[in-house]
N, C-alpha and C positions, 0 to 999 in steps of 0.2 A: 268721288264724283258720281257715284251711282244713285245718289239721293237728290239729284237736282230736279227742281220743278221747272216748268216752262212758263214763261210770262209773255203773252202775246199782246202787242200794242197796236191799236188802230188810231193813227194820227189824224187830228183834225185841228181847225183853227181855235175853237173855243172850248171844245170837250174832247177828251182823249179817253177812249174805251180801253180798259186794261183787264185782261183775262188771265188767271192764274190756274194752271192744271198741274196735278201731281204727276209723278213718274208712271203712275198706273193709269193715267187718263181721266182721273176723277177731277171734277170742277172744284176748285178751292174757293175762288172768288171771281166776280165779274162786276167791275165798277166803272162808272163814268167819273173821270176826275178833270180838274182844270190843269192846264199846262204847269202852273206853279206848284200843284200838289204831286205831279208825276215824279219830280226829282225827290221829294220826301218819301214817297212810296217805295221807289227803288232803293233808296239808301237804307230803308228798314227791312227789306226783303232778305230772306235767306238766299245763299248762293243759288242762282238760277240761270237757265238759258233764256236770253231775251230775244224775241223776234218781233220785228216791226214790218207792217206793210209799207210798200214803197210806191 
């Protein structure tokens, strides 16, 4: 479990911002996706810690 990335998700109605950061704090990706694409993106992701704003 030492190699986990962190995926941060900012929820919105039409566009969801998804930011992926390595265990070293390096930005891997930062994308705006539709709600329907979020499920696909998470299904394809490597094991990660997922954090959502609330």
